[in-house]
TORPA-4810 file (N, C-alpha, C, O; in nm, 3 decimals):
<nodes>
NODE_1_-2.210_13.674_-1.161_-2.046_13.530_-1.153_-1.982_13.582_-1.120_-1.972_13.696_-1.074_M
NODE_2_-1.899_13.466_-1.147_-1.764_13.468_-1.046_-1.690_13.397_-1.138_-1.747_13.299_-1.187_F
NODE_3_-1.586_13.420_-1.171_-1.463_13.333_-1.147_-1.318_13.287_-1.103_-1.238_13.380_-1.093_K
NODE_4_-1.290_13.212_-1.087_-1.226_13.118_-1.010_-1.111_13.075_-1.102_-1.121_13.013_-1.208_V
NODE_5_-0.944_13.141_-1.012_-0.848_13.118_-1.107_-0.745_13.055_-1.015_-0.684_13.128_-0.937_D
NODE_6_-0.719_12.918_-1.018_-0.592_12.910_-0.961_-0.481_12.890_-1.031_-0.481_12.826_-1.135_V
NODE_7_-0.356_12.955_-0.968_-0.246_12.923_-1.037_-0.168_12.823_-0.970_-0.114_12.823_-0.860_D
NODE_8_-0.176_12.693_-1.109_-0.110_12.594_-1.100_0.053_12.590_-1.032_0.108_12.496_-0.975_K
NODE_9_0.108_12.736_-1.060_0.236_12.719_-1.022_0.262_12.712_-0.858_0.364_12.664_-0.808_D
NODE_10_0.156_12.768_-0.784_0.181_12.791_-0.680_0.100_12.685_-0.581_0.140_12.622_-0.483_K
NODE_11_-0.026_12.691_-0.643_-0.062_12.583_-0.565_0.030_12.383_-0.550_0.097_12.319_-0.630_C
NODE_12_-0.010_12.359_-0.434_0.033_12.205_-0.377_-0.068_12.149_-0.340_-0.060_12.048_-0.270_T
NODE_13_-0.179_12.196_-0.377_-0.292_12.033_-0.355_-0.341_12.026_-0.174_-0.392_11.933_-0.110_G
NODE_14_-0.311_12.129_-0.142_-0.326_12.079_-0.027_-0.487_12.045_0.035_-0.518_11.970_0.127_C
NODE_15_-0.576_12.133_-0.056_-0.701_12.077_-0.044_-0.833_12.204_0.040_-0.954_12.224_0.032_E
NODE_16_-0.730_12.254_0.106_-0.801_12.398_0.224_-0.908_12.470_0.133_-1.018_12.509_0.174_E
NODE_17_-0.861_12.481_0.000_-0.994_12.558_-0.072_-1.093_12.458_-0.072_-1.205_12.494_-0.037_C
NODE_18_-1.076_12.338_-0.105_-1.207_12.236_-0.151_-1.265_12.188_-0.027_-1.375_12.133_-0.029_I
NODE_19_-1.193_12.208_0.093_-1.256_12.144_0.223_-1.326_12.270_0.247_-1.415_12.263_0.332_N
NODE_20_-1.307_12.373_0.196_-1.402_12.501_0.271_-1.477_12.585_0.178_-1.534_12.685_0.222_N
NODE_21_-1.484_12.549_0.031_-1.565_12.605_-0.057_-1.743_12.572_-0.007_-1.778_12.455_0.008_C
NODE_22_-1.817_12.658_0.009_-1.935_12.583_0.054_-2.021_12.598_-0.041_-2.139_12.579_-0.009_P
NODE_23_-1.990_12.639_-0.191_-2.059_12.570_-0.334_-2.017_12.464_-0.401_-2.067_12.415_-0.502_A
NODE_24_-1.846_12.402_-0.297_-1.776_12.324_-0.389_-1.747_12.339_-0.572_-1.786_12.268_-0.665_S
NODE_25_-1.681_12.438_-0.570_-1.656_12.464_-0.675_-1.512_12.414_-0.729_-1.462_12.411_-0.841_V
NODE_26_-1.477_12.387_-0.631_-1.326_12.329_-0.661_-1.304_12.163_-0.625_-1.365_12.102_-0.537_L
NODE_27_-1.215_12.115_-0.704_-1.188_11.998_-0.718_-1.048_11.940_-0.755_-0.999_11.979_-0.861_E
NODE_28_-0.975_11.844_-0.674_-0.899_11.848_-0.717_-0.858_11.730_-0.830_-0.892_11.612_-0.825_L
NODE_29_-0.761_11.807_-0.955_-0.729_11.700_-1.043_-0.546_11.705_-1.063_-0.451_11.784_-1.050_V
NODE_30_-0.565_11.614_-1.087_-0.418_11.618_-1.111_-0.353_11.668_-1.011_-0.273_11.758_-1.036_D
NODE_31_-0.366_11.635_-0.912_-0.295_11.696_-0.765_-0.241_11.846_-0.733_-0.154_11.895_-0.661_G
NODE_32_-0.343_11.895_-0.827_-0.370_12.012_-0.844_-0.512_12.113_-0.796_-0.607_12.043_-0.829_K
NODE_33_-0.573_12.253_-0.729_-0.668_12.236_-0.720_-0.758_12.281_-0.887_-0.704_12.319_-0.991_S
NODE_34_-0.873_12.265_-0.865_-0.908_12.344_-1.009_-1.067_12.355_-1.008_-1.143_12.264_-0.976_E
NODE_35_-1.109_12.500_-1.055_-1.221_12.545_-1.038_-1.339_12.386_-1.173_-1.316_12.373_-1.293_P
NODE_36_-1.415_12.327_-1.116_-1.513_12.265_-1.164_-1.676_12.336_-1.228_-1.729_12.334_-1.339_V
NODE_37_-1.708_12.381_-1.124_-1.850_12.396_-1.111_-1.809_12.562_-1.115_-1.735_12.586_-1.019_E
NODE_38_-1.828_12.649_-1.173_-1.779_12.800_-1.169_-1.921_12.851_-1.174_-1.931_12.965_-1.131_M
NODE_39_-2.041_12.792_-1.218_-2.140_12.883_-1.214_-2.258_12.877_-1.091_-2.373_12.917_-1.073_D
NODE_40_-2.136_12.790_-1.009_-2.210_12.798_-0.845_-2.132_12.861_-0.769_-2.153_12.842_-0.649_E
NODE_41_-2.067_12.916_-0.790_-1.940_13.014_-0.648_-2.039_13.120_-0.698_-2.090_13.166_-0.801_C
NODE_42_-2.035_13.134_-0.518_-2.088_13.252_-0.462_-1.994_13.397_-0.424_-2.021_13.497_-0.358_L
NODE_43_-1.871_13.354_-0.502_-1.803_13.495_-0.412_-1.783_13.500_-0.318_-1.720_13.603_-0.294_G
NODE_44_-1.804_13.425_-0.212_-1.763_13.461_-0.088_-1.592_13.461_-0.050_-1.549_13.505_0.056_C
NODE_45_-1.503_13.401_-0.163_-1.380_13.411_-0.154_-1.280_13.329_-0.050_-1.157_13.331_-0.045_E
NODE_46_-1.375_13.257_0.033_-1.318_13.207_0.150_-1.186_13.093_0.091_-1.115_13.027_0.167_T
NODE_47_-1.180_13.092_-0.001_-1.097_13.000_-0.126_-0.972_13.057_-0.080_-0.880_12.999_-0.022_C
NODE_48_-0.983_13.213_-0.125_-0.864_13.307_-0.150_-0.857_13.276_0.019_-0.789_13.173_0.019_V
NODE_49_-0.886_13.306_0.160_-0.876_13.310_0.226_-0.832_13.189_0.304_-0.782_13.206_0.416_E
NODE_50_-0.844_13.088_0.263_-0.816_12.955_0.309_-0.659_12.901_0.245_-0.590_12.812_0.296_V
NODE_51_-0.632_12.963_0.148_-0.560_12.897_0.032_-0.373_12.966_0.150_-0.362_13.081_0.191_C
NODE_52_-0.285_12.875_0.168_-0.218_12.878_0.183_-0.065_12.926_0.137_0.036_12.949_0.204_P
NODE_53_-0.096_12.933_-0.023_0.024_12.977_-0.078_-0.037_13.096_-0.153_0.003_13.145_-0.259_E
NODE_54_-0.136_13.130_-0.083_-0.211_13.258_-0.233_-0.230_13.249_-0.363_-0.206_13.342_-0.441_G
NODE_55_-0.288_13.106_-0.404_-0.290_13.065_-0.607_-0.397_13.100_-0.650_-0.423_13.113_-0.770_A
NODE_56_-0.513_13.129_-0.509_-0.637_13.163_-0.591_-0.690_13.305_-0.567_-0.678_13.374_-0.465_I
NODE_57_-0.756_13.338_-0.694_-0.808_13.471_-0.683_-0.959_13.461_-0.790_-0.977_13.398_-0.894_T
NODE_58_-1.076_13.578_-0.692_-1.198_13.518_-0.750_-1.220_13.665_-0.807_-1.196_13.766_-0.740_V
NODE_59_-1.254_13.665_-0.900_-1.338_13.774_-0.970_-1.482_13.787_-1.037_-1.543_13.687_-1.076_T
NODE_60_-1.522_13.891_-1.047_-1.668_13.932_-1.089_-1.661_13.943_-1.197_-1.580_14.033_-1.221_E
NODE_61_-1.713_13.888_-1.313_-1.718_13.863_-1.444_-1.902_13.887_-1.475_-1.948_13.872_-1.588_V
</nodes>
């Protein structure tokens, strides 16, 4: 299982992570990306790679 964390101070709401996540783990909430389907996370770190602000981390739990 993986945990996705989004630094709300860094997130600009560009939706790159949302548009590129193969498991649809993230959604835009109040203009910021937020993990909503954490149990579906594949741990691929695509969201980390595409985030231009470096606002996302994925850790194995």
